[in-house]
Structure formats: C-alpha cells, structure tokens
mmCIF file of the N, C-alpha and C atoms, coordinates in Angstrom:
data_MODEL
# 
_entry.id   MODEL 
# 
loop_
_atom_site.group_PDB 
_atom_site.id 
_atom_site.type_symbol 
_atom_site.label_atom_id 
_atom_site.label_alt_id 
_atom_site.label_comp_id 
_atom_site.label_asym_id 
_atom_site.label_entity_id 
_atom_site.label_seq_id 
_atom_site.pdbx_PDB_ins_code 
_atom_site.Cartn_x 
_atom_site.Cartn_y 
_atom_site.Cartn_z 
_atom_site.occupancy 
_atom_site.B_iso_or_equiv 
_atom_site.pdbx_formal_charge 
_atom_site.auth_seq_id 
_atom_site.auth_comp_id 
_atom_site.auth_asym_id 
_atom_site.auth_atom_id 
_atom_site.pdbx_PDB_model_num 
ATOM 1   N N  . UNK A 1 1  ? -50.025 -30.761 -125.534 1.00 0.00 ? 1  UNK A N  1 
ATOM 2   C CA . UNK A 1 1  ? -51.347 -32.178 -126.292 1.00 0.00 ? 1  UNK A CA 1 
ATOM 3   C C  . UNK A 1 1  ? -49.835 -32.939 -126.824 1.00 0.00 ? 1  UNK A C  1 
ATOM 4   N N  . UNK A 1 2  ? -49.989 -34.381 -126.319 1.00 0.00 ? 2  UNK A N  1 
ATOM 5   C CA . UNK A 1 2  ? -48.338 -35.465 -126.794 1.00 0.00 ? 2  UNK A CA 1 
ATOM 6   C C  . UNK A 1 2  ? -48.969 -36.132 -127.459 1.00 0.00 ? 2  UNK A C  1 
ATOM 7   N N  . UNK A 1 3  ? -48.409 -37.047 -127.943 1.00 0.00 ? 3  UNK A N  1 
ATOM 8   C CA . UNK A 1 3  ? -49.449 -37.750 -129.177 1.00 0.00 ? 3  UNK A CA 1 
ATOM 9   C C  . UNK A 1 3  ? -49.388 -39.306 -128.831 1.00 0.00 ? 3  UNK A C  1 
ATOM 10  N N  . UNK A 1 4  ? -49.499 -39.840 -129.366 1.00 0.00 ? 4  UNK A N  1 
ATOM 11  C CA . UNK A 1 4  ? -49.915 -41.310 -129.233 1.00 0.00 ? 4  UNK A CA 1 
ATOM 12  C C  . UNK A 1 4  ? -50.257 -42.259 -130.555 1.00 0.00 ? 4  UNK A C  1 
ATOM 13  N N  . UNK A 1 5  ? -49.552 -42.868 -131.415 1.00 0.00 ? 5  UNK A N  1 
ATOM 14  C CA . UNK A 1 5  ? -49.417 -43.606 -132.481 1.00 0.00 ? 5  UNK A CA 1 
ATOM 15  C C  . UNK A 1 5  ? -49.497 -42.193 -133.738 1.00 0.00 ? 5  UNK A C  1 
ATOM 16  N N  . UNK A 1 6  ? -48.847 -41.475 -133.337 1.00 0.00 ? 6  UNK A N  1 
ATOM 17  C CA . UNK A 1 6  ? -48.957 -40.206 -134.063 1.00 0.00 ? 6  UNK A CA 1 
ATOM 18  C C  . UNK A 1 6  ? -50.101 -39.265 -134.011 1.00 0.00 ? 6  UNK A C  1 
ATOM 19  N N  . UNK A 1 7  ? -51.207 -39.820 -132.793 1.00 0.00 ? 7  UNK A N  1 
ATOM 20  C CA . UNK A 1 7  ? -52.567 -39.212 -133.352 1.00 0.00 ? 7  UNK A CA 1 
ATOM 21  C C  . UNK A 1 7  ? -52.303 -38.377 -131.564 1.00 0.00 ? 7  UNK A C  1 
ATOM 22  N N  . UNK A 1 8  ? -52.925 -37.089 -131.695 1.00 0.00 ? 8  UNK A N  1 
ATOM 23  C CA . UNK A 1 8  ? -52.834 -36.667 -131.055 1.00 0.00 ? 8  UNK A CA 1 
ATOM 24  C C  . UNK A 1 8  ? -53.764 -36.958 -129.737 1.00 0.00 ? 8  UNK A C  1 
ATOM 25  N N  . UNK A 1 9  ? -52.809 -36.702 -128.267 1.00 0.00 ? 9  UNK A N  1 
ATOM 26  C CA . UNK A 1 9  ? -53.295 -37.160 -126.805 1.00 0.00 ? 9  UNK A CA 1 
ATOM 27  C C  . UNK A 1 9  ? -54.122 -35.827 -125.988 1.00 0.00 ? 9  UNK A C  1 
ATOM 28  N N  . UNK A 1 10 ? -55.185 -35.662 -125.655 1.00 0.00 ? 10 UNK A N  1 
ATOM 29  C CA . UNK A 1 10 ? -55.094 -34.122 -124.460 1.00 0.00 ? 10 UNK A CA 1 
ATOM 30  C C  . UNK A 1 10 ? -55.075 -34.671 -122.869 1.00 0.00 ? 10 UNK A C  1 
ATOM 31  N N  . UNK A 1 11 ? -53.601 -33.387 -122.387 1.00 0.00 ? 11 UNK A N  1 
ATOM 32  C CA . UNK A 1 11 ? -53.458 -33.476 -121.437 1.00 0.00 ? 11 UNK A CA 1 
ATOM 33  C C  . UNK A 1 11 ? -54.317 -33.675 -120.198 1.00 0.00 ? 11 UNK A C  1 
ATOM 34  N N  . UNK A 1 12 ? -54.989 -34.494 -119.931 1.00 0.00 ? 12 UNK A N  1 
ATOM 35  C CA . UNK A 1 12 ? -55.900 -34.275 -119.416 1.00 0.00 ? 12 UNK A CA 1 
ATOM 36  C C  . UNK A 1 12 ? -55.673 -35.127 -117.933 1.00 0.00 ? 12 UNK A C  1 
ATOM 37  N N  . UNK A 1 13 ? -56.112 -34.361 -116.765 1.00 0.00 ? 13 UNK A N  1 
ATOM 38  C CA . UNK A 1 13 ? -55.482 -33.483 -115.373 1.00 0.00 ? 13 UNK A CA 1 
ATOM 39  C C  . UNK A 1 13 ? -56.659 -35.057 -114.590 1.00 0.00 ? 13 UNK A C  1 
ATOM 40  N N  . UNK A 1 14 ? -55.804 -36.345 -113.856 1.00 0.00 ? 14 UNK A N  1 
ATOM 41  C CA . UNK A 1 14 ? -56.286 -37.228 -113.733 1.00 0.00 ? 14 UNK A CA 1 
ATOM 42  C C  . UNK A 1 14 ? -56.359 -37.059 -112.204 1.00 0.00 ? 14 UNK A C  1 
ATOM 43  N N  . UNK A 1 15 ? -55.519 -36.791 -111.186 1.00 0.00 ? 15 UNK A N  1 
ATOM 44  C CA . UNK A 1 15 ? -55.713 -36.304 -110.183 1.00 0.00 ? 15 UNK A CA 1 
ATOM 45  C C  . UNK A 1 15 ? -56.878 -36.232 -109.500 1.00 0.00 ? 15 UNK A C  1 
ATOM 46  N N  . UNK A 1 16 ? -58.115 -35.739 -109.921 1.00 0.00 ? 16 UNK A N  1 
ATOM 47  C CA . UNK A 1 16 ? -59.151 -35.657 -108.997 1.00 0.00 ? 16 UNK A CA 1 
ATOM 48  C C  . UNK A 1 16 ? -60.575 -36.317 -109.615 1.00 0.00 ? 16 UNK A C  1 
ATOM 49  N N  . UNK A 1 17 ? -60.024 -36.905 -110.753 1.00 0.00 ? 17 UNK A N  1 
ATOM 50  C CA . UNK A 1 17 ? -60.691 -38.288 -111.673 1.00 0.00 ? 17 UNK A CA 1 
ATOM 51  C C  . UNK A 1 17 ? -61.769 -39.462 -110.057 1.00 0.00 ? 17 UNK A C  1 
ATOM 52  N N  . UNK A 1 18 ? -62.864 -39.315 -110.888 1.00 0.00 ? 18 UNK A N  1 
ATOM 53  C CA . UNK A 1 18 ? -63.611 -40.611 -109.431 1.00 0.00 ? 18 UNK A CA 1 
ATOM 54  C C  . UNK A 1 18 ? -63.657 -41.848 -110.492 1.00 0.00 ? 18 UNK A C  1 
ATOM 55  N N  . UNK A 1 19 ? -63.066 -42.473 -109.883 1.00 0.00 ? 19 UNK A N  1 
ATOM 56  C CA . UNK A 1 19 ? -62.483 -44.216 -110.572 1.00 0.00 ? 19 UNK A CA 1 
ATOM 57  C C  . UNK A 1 19 ? -63.371 -44.703 -109.652 1.00 0.00 ? 19 UNK A C  1 
ATOM 58  N N  . UNK A 1 20 ? -63.764 -45.700 -110.685 1.00 0.00 ? 20 UNK A N  1 
ATOM 59  C CA . UNK A 1 20 ? -65.140 -46.895 -110.400 1.00 0.00 ? 20 UNK A CA 1 
ATOM 60  C C  . UNK A 1 20 ? -64.507 -48.506 -111.017 1.00 0.00 ? 20 UNK A C  1 
ATOM 61  N N  . UNK A 1 21 ? -64.451 -49.555 -109.998 1.00 0.00 ? 21 UNK A N  1 
ATOM 62  C CA . UNK A 1 21 ? -64.233 -50.458 -110.749 1.00 0.00 ? 21 UNK A CA 1 
ATOM 63  C C  . UNK A 1 21 ? -65.512 -51.620 -110.828 1.00 0.00 ? 21 UNK A C  1 
ATOM 64  N N  . UNK A 1 22 ? -65.023 -52.554 -111.460 1.00 0.00 ? 22 UNK A N  1 
ATOM 65  C CA . UNK A 1 22 ? -66.876 -53.159 -111.856 1.00 0.00 ? 22 UNK A CA 1 
ATOM 66  C C  . UNK A 1 22 ? -67.175 -54.117 -110.591 1.00 0.00 ? 22 UNK A C  1 
ATOM 67  N N  . UNK A 1 23 ? -68.452 -53.730 -110.565 1.00 0.00 ? 23 UNK A N  1 
ATOM 68  C CA . UNK A 1 23 ? -69.545 -54.199 -109.913 1.00 0.00 ? 23 UNK A CA 1 
ATOM 69  C C  . UNK A 1 23 ? -68.837 -56.306 -109.591 1.00 0.00 ? 23 UNK A C  1 
ATOM 70  N N  . UNK A 1 24 ? -68.383 -56.395 -110.223 1.00 0.00 ? 24 UNK A N  1 
ATOM 71  C CA . UNK A 1 24 ? -68.204 -57.909 -110.777 1.00 0.00 ? 24 UNK A CA 1 
ATOM 72  C C  . UNK A 1 24 ? -66.572 -58.819 -110.119 1.00 0.00 ? 24 UNK A C  1 
ATOM 73  N N  . UNK A 1 25 ? -66.117 -57.476 -109.859 1.00 0.00 ? 25 UNK A N  1 
ATOM 74  C CA . UNK A 1 25 ? -64.576 -57.321 -108.809 1.00 0.00 ? 25 UNK A CA 1 
ATOM 75  C C  . UNK A 1 25 ? -64.370 -58.657 -108.024 1.00 0.00 ? 25 UNK A C  1 
ATOM 76  N N  . UNK A 1 26 ? -63.562 -58.879 -108.187 1.00 0.00 ? 26 UNK A N  1 
ATOM 77  C CA . UNK A 1 26 ? -63.500 -60.284 -107.273 1.00 0.00 ? 26 UNK A CA 1 
ATOM 78  C C  . UNK A 1 26 ? -63.005 -59.816 -105.616 1.00 0.00 ? 26 UNK A C  1 
ATOM 79  N N  . UNK A 1 27 ? -62.303 -58.413 -105.781 1.00 0.00 ? 27 UNK A N  1 
ATOM 80  C CA . UNK A 1 27 ? -61.971 -57.682 -104.312 1.00 0.00 ? 27 UNK A CA 1 
ATOM 81  C C  . UNK A 1 27 ? -60.302 -58.581 -104.200 1.00 0.00 ? 27 UNK A C  1 
ATOM 82  N N  . UNK A 1 28 ? -59.687 -59.051 -105.143 1.00 0.00 ? 28 UNK A N  1 
ATOM 83  C CA . UNK A 1 28 ? -58.313 -59.549 -104.662 1.00 0.00 ? 28 UNK A CA 1 
ATOM 84  C C  . UNK A 1 28 ? -57.379 -58.486 -105.113 1.00 0.00 ? 28 UNK A C  1 
ATOM 85  N N  . UNK A 1 29 ? -57.776 -57.198 -105.210 1.00 0.00 ? 29 UNK A N  1 
ATOM 86  C CA . UNK A 1 29 ? -57.007 -56.169 -105.922 1.00 0.00 ? 29 UNK A CA 1 
ATOM 87  C C  . UNK A 1 29 ? -56.542 -56.489 -107.296 1.00 0.00 ? 29 UNK A C  1 
ATOM 88  N N  . UNK A 1 30 ? -56.934 -57.376 -108.584 1.00 0.00 ? 30 UNK A N  1 
ATOM 89  C CA . UNK A 1 30 ? -56.087 -57.777 -109.033 1.00 0.00 ? 30 UNK A CA 1 
ATOM 90  C C  . UNK A 1 30 ? -57.620 -56.695 -110.355 1.00 0.00 ? 30 UNK A C  1 
ATOM 91  N N  . UNK A 1 31 ? -57.500 -55.428 -110.591 1.00 0.00 ? 31 UNK A N  1 
ATOM 92  C CA . UNK A 1 31 ? -58.323 -55.079 -111.425 1.00 0.00 ? 31 UNK A CA 1 
ATOM 93  C C  . UNK A 1 31 ? -58.156 -54.029 -112.198 1.00 0.00 ? 31 UNK A C  1 
ATOM 94  N N  . UNK A 1 32 ? -59.168 -53.272 -112.446 1.00 0.00 ? 32 UNK A N  1 
ATOM 95  C CA . UNK A 1 32 ? -58.676 -52.397 -113.807 1.00 0.00 ? 32 UNK A CA 1 
ATOM 96  C C  . UNK A 1 32 ? -60.115 -51.509 -112.907 1.00 0.00 ? 32 UNK A C  1 
ATOM 97  N N  . UNK A 1 33 ? -59.765 -50.167 -113.034 1.00 0.00 ? 33 UNK A N  1 
ATOM 98  C CA . UNK A 1 33 ? -60.477 -49.086 -112.493 1.00 0.00 ? 33 UNK A CA 1 
ATOM 99  C C  . UNK A 1 33 ? -60.657 -48.245 -113.824 1.00 0.00 ? 33 UNK A C  1 
ATOM 100 N N  . UNK A 1 34 ? -61.755 -47.428 -114.393 1.00 0.00 ? 34 UNK A N  1 
ATOM 101 C CA . UNK A 1 34 ? -62.352 -47.075 -114.887 1.00 0.00 ? 34 UNK A CA 1 
ATOM 102 C C  . UNK A 1 34 ? -62.529 -45.313 -114.683 1.00 0.00 ? 34 UNK A C  1 
ATOM 103 N N  . UNK A 1 35 ? -62.323 -44.165 -115.299 1.00 0.00 ? 35 UNK A N  1 
ATOM 104 C CA . UNK A 1 35 ? -63.243 -42.779 -114.944 1.00 0.00 ? 35 UNK A CA 1 
ATOM 105 C C  . UNK A 1 35 ? -63.327 -42.113 -116.684 1.00 0.00 ? 35 UNK A C  1 
ATOM 106 N N  . UNK A 1 36 ? -64.423 -41.964 -116.198 1.00 0.00 ? 36 UNK A N  1 
ATOM 107 C CA . UNK A 1 36 ? -64.943 -40.760 -117.063 1.00 0.00 ? 36 UNK A CA 1 
ATOM 108 C C  . UNK A 1 36 ? -64.301 -39.619 -116.951 1.00 0.00 ? 36 UNK A C  1 
ATOM 109 N N  . UNK A 1 37 ? -63.261 -38.379 -118.180 1.00 0.00 ? 37 UNK A N  1 
ATOM 110 C CA . UNK A 1 37 ? -63.156 -37.567 -117.714 1.00 0.00 ? 37 UNK A CA 1 
ATOM 111 C C  . UNK A 1 37 ? -62.319 -36.731 -118.909 1.00 0.00 ? 37 UNK A C  1 
ATOM 112 N N  . UNK A 1 38 ? -63.571 -35.523 -118.895 1.00 0.00 ? 38 UNK A N  1 
ATOM 113 C CA . UNK A 1 38 ? -63.610 -34.182 -120.045 1.00 0.00 ? 38 UNK A CA 1 
ATOM 114 C C  . UNK A 1 38 ? -63.859 -35.018 -121.137 1.00 0.00 ? 38 UNK A C  1 
ATOM 115 N N  . UNK A 1 39 ? -64.885 -36.012 -121.879 1.00 0.00 ? 39 UNK A N  1 
ATOM 116 C CA . UNK A 1 39 ? -64.707 -36.377 -122.898 1.00 0.00 ? 39 UNK A CA 1 
ATOM 117 C C  . UNK A 1 39 ? -64.174 -37.562 -123.018 1.00 0.00 ? 39 UNK A C  1 
ATOM 118 N N  . UNK A 1 40 ? -62.883 -37.615 -122.017 1.00 0.00 ? 40 UNK A N  1 
ATOM 119 C CA . UNK A 1 40 ? -62.013 -39.025 -122.338 1.00 0.00 ? 40 UNK A CA 1 
ATOM 120 C C  . UNK A 1 40 ? -62.123 -40.317 -121.209 1.00 0.00 ? 40 UNK A C  1 
ATOM 121 N N  . UNK A 1 41 ? -61.903 -41.275 -121.607 1.00 0.00 ? 41 UNK A N  1 
ATOM 122 C CA . UNK A 1 41 ? -62.210 -42.549 -120.536 1.00 0.00 ? 41 UNK A CA 1 
ATOM 123 C C  . UNK A 1 41 ? -60.591 -42.954 -120.076 1.00 0.00 ? 41 UNK A C  1 
ATOM 124 N N  . UNK A 1 42 ? -60.347 -42.629 -119.006 1.00 0.00 ? 42 UNK A N  1 
ATOM 125 C CA . UNK A 1 42 ? -59.153 -43.298 -118.400 1.00 0.00 ? 42 UNK A CA 1 
ATOM 126 C C  . UNK A 1 42 ? -59.268 -44.585 -117.610 1.00 0.00 ? 42 UNK A C  1 
ATOM 127 N N  . UNK A 1 43 ? -58.133 -45.464 -118.210 1.00 0.00 ? 43 UNK A N  1 
ATOM 128 C CA . UNK A 1 43 ? -58.299 -46.418 -117.272 1.00 0.00 ? 43 UNK A CA 1 
ATOM 129 C C  . UNK A 1 43 ? -56.670 -46.939 -117.131 1.00 0.00 ? 43 UNK A C  1 
ATOM 130 N N  . UNK A 1 44 ? -56.450 -47.117 -115.426 1.00 0.00 ? 44 UNK A N  1 
ATOM 131 C CA . UNK A 1 44 ? -55.976 -47.975 -114.523 1.00 0.00 ? 44 UNK A CA 1 
ATOM 132 C C  . UNK A 1 44 ? -55.913 -48.968 -113.696 1.00 0.00 ? 44 UNK A C  1 
ATOM 133 N N  . UNK A 1 45 ? -54.696 -49.495 -113.593 1.00 0.00 ? 45 UNK A N  1 
ATOM 134 C CA . UNK A 1 45 ? -54.149 -50.726 -112.308 1.00 0.00 ? 45 UNK A CA 1 
ATOM 135 C C  . UNK A 1 45 ? -54.654 -50.650 -111.301 1.00 0.00 ? 45 UNK A C  1 
ATOM 136 N N  . UNK A 1 46 ? -55.601 -50.852 -110.483 1.00 0.00 ? 46 UNK A N  1 
ATOM 137 C CA . UNK A 1 46 ? -55.735 -50.932 -108.854 1.00 0.00 ? 46 UNK A CA 1 
ATOM 138 C C  . UNK A 1 46 ? -55.370 -50.770 -108.058 1.00 0.00 ? 46 UNK A C  1 
ATOM 139 N N  . UNK A 1 47 ? -53.778 -52.211 -108.730 1.00 0.00 ? 47 UNK A N  1 
ATOM 140 C CA . UNK A 1 47 ? -52.865 -52.852 -108.013 1.00 0.00 ? 47 UNK A CA 1 
ATOM 141 C C  . UNK A 1 47 ? -51.523 -51.176 -107.399 1.00 0.00 ? 47 UNK A C  1 
ATOM 142 N N  . UNK A 1 48 ? -51.911 -50.354 -108.371 1.00 0.00 ? 48 UNK A N  1 
ATOM 143 C CA . UNK A 1 48 ? -50.449 -49.527 -108.085 1.00 0.00 ? 48 UNK A CA 1 
ATOM 144 C C  . UNK A 1 48 ? -51.293 -48.736 -108.968 1.00 0.00 ? 48 UNK A C  1 
ATOM 145 N N  . UNK A 1 49 ? -51.240 -47.604 -108.404 1.00 0.00 ? 49 UNK A N  1 
ATOM 146 C CA . UNK A 1 49 ? -52.789 -46.648 -108.287 1.00 0.00 ? 49 UNK A CA 1 
ATOM 147 C C  . UNK A 1 49 ? -51.302 -45.637 -109.146 1.00 0.00 ? 49 UNK A C  1 
ATOM 148 N N  . UNK A 1 50 ? -50.555 -45.770 -108.014 1.00 0.00 ? 50 UNK A N  1 
ATOM 149 C CA . UNK A 1 50 ? -49.040 -44.524 -107.973 1.00 0.00 ? 50 UNK A CA 1 
ATOM 150 C C  . UNK A 1 50 ? -49.059 -44.730 -109.785 1.00 0.00 ? 50 UNK A C  1 
ATOM 151 N N  . UNK A 1 51 ? -48.666 -45.635 -110.998 1.00 0.00 ? 51 UNK A N  1 
ATOM 152 C CA . UNK A 1 51 ? -48.572 -45.835 -112.299 1.00 0.00 ? 51 UNK A CA 1 
ATOM 153 C C  . UNK A 1 51 ? -49.576 -44.885 -112.830 1.00 0.00 ? 51 UNK A C  1 
ATOM 154 N N  . UNK A 1 52 ? -49.428 -43.956 -113.682 1.00 0.00 ? 52 UNK A N  1 
ATOM 155 C CA . UNK A 1 52 ? -50.531 -43.607 -114.519 1.00 0.00 ? 52 UNK A CA 1 
ATOM 156 C C  . UNK A 1 52 ? -51.438 -44.463 -115.487 1.00 0.00 ? 52 UNK A C  1 
ATOM 157 N N  . UNK A 1 53 ? -52.093 -43.113 -115.538 1.00 0.00 ? 53 UNK A N  1 
ATOM 158 C CA . UNK A 1 53 ? -53.741 -44.133 -116.294 1.00 0.00 ? 53 UNK A CA 1 
ATOM 159 C C  . UNK A 1 53 ? -53.510 -44.343 -117.815 1.00 0.00 ? 53 UNK A C  1 
ATOM 160 N N  . UNK A 1 54 ? -53.962 -45.164 -118.562 1.00 0.00 ? 54 UNK A N  1 
ATOM 161 C CA . UNK A 1 54 ? -54.228 -44.675 -120.009 1.00 0.00 ? 54 UNK A CA 1 
ATOM 162 C C  . UNK A 1 54 ? -55.137 -44.036 -120.236 1.00 0.00 ? 54 UNK A C  1 
ATOM 163 N N  . UNK A 1 55 ? -55.252 -43.419 -121.431 1.00 0.00 ? 55 UNK A N  1 
ATOM 164 C CA . UNK A 1 55 ? -56.389 -42.034 -121.827 1.00 0.00 ? 55 UNK A CA 1 
ATOM 165 C C  . UNK A 1 55 ? -57.016 -42.949 -122.691 1.00 0.00 ? 55 UNK A C  1 
ATOM 166 N N  . UNK A 1 56 ? -57.798 -42.979 -123.340 1.00 0.00 ? 56 UNK A N  1 
ATOM 167 C CA . UNK A 1 56 ? -58.948 -43.191 -124.780 1.00 0.00 ? 56 UNK A CA 1 
ATOM 168 C C  . UNK A 1 56 ? -60.142 -42.184 -125.390 1.00 0.00 ? 56 UNK A C  1 
ATOM 169 N N  . UNK A 1 57 ? -59.897 -42.316 -126.148 1.00 0.00 ? 57 UNK A N  1 
ATOM 170 C CA . UNK A 1 57 ? -60.953 -41.315 -126.781 1.00 0.00 ? 57 UNK A CA 1 
ATOM 171 C C  . UNK A 1 57 ? -62.541 -42.143 -126.529 1.00 0.00 ? 57 UNK A C  1 
ATOM 172 N N  . UNK A 1 58 ? -63.274 -41.469 -126.740 1.00 0.00 ? 58 UNK A N  1 
ATOM 173 C CA . UNK A 1 58 ? -64.465 -42.132 -126.410 1.00 0.00 ? 58 UNK A CA 1 
ATOM 174 C C  . UNK A 1 58 ? -65.443 -43.040 -127.071 1.00 0.00 ? 58 UNK A C  1 
ATOM 175 N N  . UNK A 1 59 ? -65.057 -42.989 -128.790 1.00 0.00 ? 59 UNK A N  1 
ATOM 176 C CA . UNK A 1 59 ? -64.721 -43.833 -130.110 1.00 0.00 ? 59 UNK A CA 1 
ATOM 177 C C  . UNK A 1 59 ? -64.000 -44.879 -129.667 1.00 0.00 ? 59 UNK A C  1 
ATOM 178 N N  . UNK A 1 60 ? -63.129 -44.871 -128.823 1.00 0.00 ? 60 UNK A N  1 
ATOM 179 C CA . UNK A 1 60 ? -61.545 -45.987 -129.453 1.00 0.00 ? 60 UNK A CA 1 
ATOM 180 C C  . UNK A 1 60 ? -62.668 -46.557 -127.731 1.00 0.00 ? 60 UNK A C  1 
ATOM 181 N N  . UNK A 1 61 ? -62.869 -46.386 -126.860 1.00 0.00 ? 61 UNK A N  1 
ATOM 182 C CA . UNK A 1 61 ? -63.097 -47.012 -125.717 1.00 0.00 ? 61 UNK A CA 1 
ATOM 183 C C  . UNK A 1 61 ? -65.018 -47.605 -126.048 1.00 0.00 ? 61 UNK A C  1 
ATOM 184 N N  . UNK A 1 62 ? -66.003 -47.545 -127.229 1.00 0.00 ? 62 UNK A N  1 
ATOM 185 C CA . UNK A 1 62 ? -66.956 -47.895 -126.980 1.00 0.00 ? 62 UNK A CA 1 
ATOM 186 C C  . UNK A 1 62 ? -66.248 -48.886 -128.273 1.00 0.00 ? 62 UNK A C  1 
ATOM 187 N N  . UNK A 1 63 ? -64.930 -49.298 -129.092 1.00 0.00 ? 63 UNK A N  1 
ATOM 188 C CA . UNK A 1 63 ? -64.912 -49.638 -129.757 1.00 0.00 ? 63 UNK A CA 1 
ATOM 189 C C  . UNK A 1 63 ? -64.474 -51.000 -128.823 1.00 0.00 ? 63 UNK A C  1 
ATOM 190 N N  . UNK A 1 64 ? -63.877 -50.715 -127.816 1.00 0.00 ? 64 UNK A N  1 
ATOM 191 C CA . UNK A 1 64 ? -63.443 -51.960 -126.996 1.00 0.00 ? 64 UNK A CA 1 
ATOM 192 C C  . UNK A 1 64 ? -64.429 -52.866 -126.191 1.00 0.00 ? 64 UNK A C  1 
ATOM 193 N N  . UNK A 1 65 ? -65.281 -52.084 -126.010 1.00 0.00 ? 65 UNK A N  1 
ATOM 194 C CA . UNK A 1 65 ? -66.354 -52.096 -125.321 1.00 0.00 ? 65 UNK A CA 1 
ATOM 195 C C  . UNK A 1 65 ? -66.517 -53.617 -126.736 1.00 0.00 ? 65 UNK A C  1 
ATOM 196 N N  . UNK A 1 66 ? -67.744 -52.724 -127.523 1.00 0.00 ? 66 UNK A N  1 
ATOM 197 C CA . UNK A 1 66 ? -68.097 -53.937 -128.634 1.00 0.00 ? 66 UNK A CA 1 
ATOM 198 C C  . UNK A 1 66 ? -67.275 -55.333 -129.042 1.00 0.00 ? 66 UNK A C  1 
ATOM 199 N N  . UNK A 1 67 ? -65.895 -55.269 -129.264 1.00 0.00 ? 67 UNK A N  1 
ATOM 200 C CA . UNK A 1 67 ? -65.270 -56.175 -129.461 1.00 0.00 ? 67 UNK A CA 1 
ATOM 201 C C  . UNK A 1 67 ? -64.952 -57.072 -128.315 1.00 0.00 ? 67 UNK A C  1 
ATOM 202 N N  . UNK A 1 68 ? -64.905 -56.914 -127.396 1.00 0.00 ? 68 UNK A N  1 
ATOM 203 C CA . UNK A 1 68 ? -65.111 -57.323 -125.867 1.00 0.00 ? 68 UNK A CA 1 
ATOM 204 C C  . UNK A 1 68 ? -66.326 -57.963 -125.330 1.00 0.00 ? 68 UNK A C  1 
ATOM 205 N N  . UNK A 1 69 ? -67.443 -57.006 -125.686 1.00 0.00 ? 69 UNK A N  1 
ATOM 206 C CA . UNK A 1 69 ? -68.906 -57.872 -126.391 1.00 0.00 ? 69 UNK A CA 1 
ATOM 207 C C  . UNK A 1 69 ? -69.032 -58.859 -127.179 1.00 0.00 ? 69 UNK A C  1 
ATOM 208 N N  . UNK A 1 70 ? -68.780 -58.731 -128.030 1.00 0.00 ? 70 UNK A N  1 
ATOM 209 C CA . UNK A 1 70 ? -69.563 -59.605 -129.688 1.00 0.00 ? 70 UNK A CA 1 
ATOM 210 C C  . UNK A 1 70 ? -67.944 -60.560 -129.699 1.00 0.00 ? 70 UNK A C  1 
ATOM 211 N N  . UNK A 1 71 ? -67.034 -60.598 -129.135 1.00 0.00 ? 71 UNK A N  1 
ATOM 212 C CA . UNK A 1 71 ? -65.940 -61.710 -128.698 1.00 0.00 ? 71 UNK A CA 1 
ATOM 213 C C  . UNK A 1 71 ? -64.843 -61.005 -129.665 1.00 0.00 ? 71 UNK A C  1 
ATOM 214 N N  . UNK A 1 72 ? -64.685 -60.284 -130.665 1.00 0.00 ? 72 UNK A N  1 
ATOM 215 C CA . UNK A 1 72 ? -63.723 -59.708 -131.911 1.00 0.00 ? 72 UNK A CA 1 
ATOM 216 C C  . UNK A 1 72 ? -62.727 -59.663 -131.288 1.00 0.00 ? 72 UNK A C  1 
ATOM 217 N N  . UNK A 1 73 ? -62.935 -58.960 -129.601 1.00 0.00 ? 73 UNK A N  1 
ATOM 218 C CA . UNK A 1 73 ? -61.506 -59.340 -128.683 1.00 0.00 ? 73 UNK A CA 1 
ATOM 219 C C  . UNK A 1 73 ? -61.172 -60.595 -127.907 1.00 0.00 ? 73 UNK A C  1 
ATOM 220 N N  . UNK A 1 74 ? -59.750 -61.605 -127.559 1.00 0.00 ? 74 UNK A N  1 
ATOM 221 C CA . UNK A 1 74 ? -60.545 -62.176 -127.032 1.00 0.00 ? 74 UNK A CA 1 
ATOM 222 C C  . UNK A 1 74 ? -59.154 -62.379 -125.671 1.00 0.00 ? 74 UNK A C  1 
ATOM 223 N N  . UNK A 1 75 ? -59.359 -63.600 -125.213 1.00 0.00 ? 75 UNK A N  1 
ATOM 224 C CA . UNK A 1 75 ? -57.990 -63.041 -124.146 1.00 0.00 ? 75 UNK A CA 1 
ATOM 225 C C  . UNK A 1 75 ? -57.182 -64.206 -124.849 1.00 0.00 ? 75 UNK A C  1 
ATOM 226 N N  . UNK A 1 76 ? -56.035 -64.002 -124.776 1.00 0.00 ? 76 UNK A N  1 
ATOM 227 C CA . UNK A 1 76 ? -54.801 -64.321 -125.128 1.00 0.00 ? 76 UNK A CA 1 
ATOM 228 C C  . UNK A 1 76 ? -53.980 -65.829 -124.496 1.00 0.00 ? 76 UNK A C  1 
# 
C-alpha cells in the first residue's frame, strides 16, 4: 500500500479496468475516463492512456461530484 498526503492508498490493478467516457464527450480526445475498481474510483486522461490513473476512494469521488454539481468547485 502506498500513501498520498499521509493517507494510505491501496494498490489496485487498473490493467483490466472498464474505462468509460462521458456521453457528453465531444469526441476530440480531450476527455477524462473513469473506472470503478475494487471499491475505488480511478480516472485517467484519454489522450495518454499509458500514464497511470489517479485513484480515489468512493467518499472522495462523491465529494468531488457534489462540489462540481453545487458549484463549490469552479473552473480556474
């Protein structure tokens, strides 16, 4: 198990993950893909799938979605 900001992060094999893009994707390749793996949520850049995905707990993912929905998280 590795750590991120002193928080344990489980090692998860993403090689068999079922990656999905949003149905709102414009098709230009500049998308983020998401996969639900072993109780965690992984995201990756669809332009460069050779780079490792980022892994979040379900609680972190729900907090992100809530902030994006209610306007707490805004574009820079």
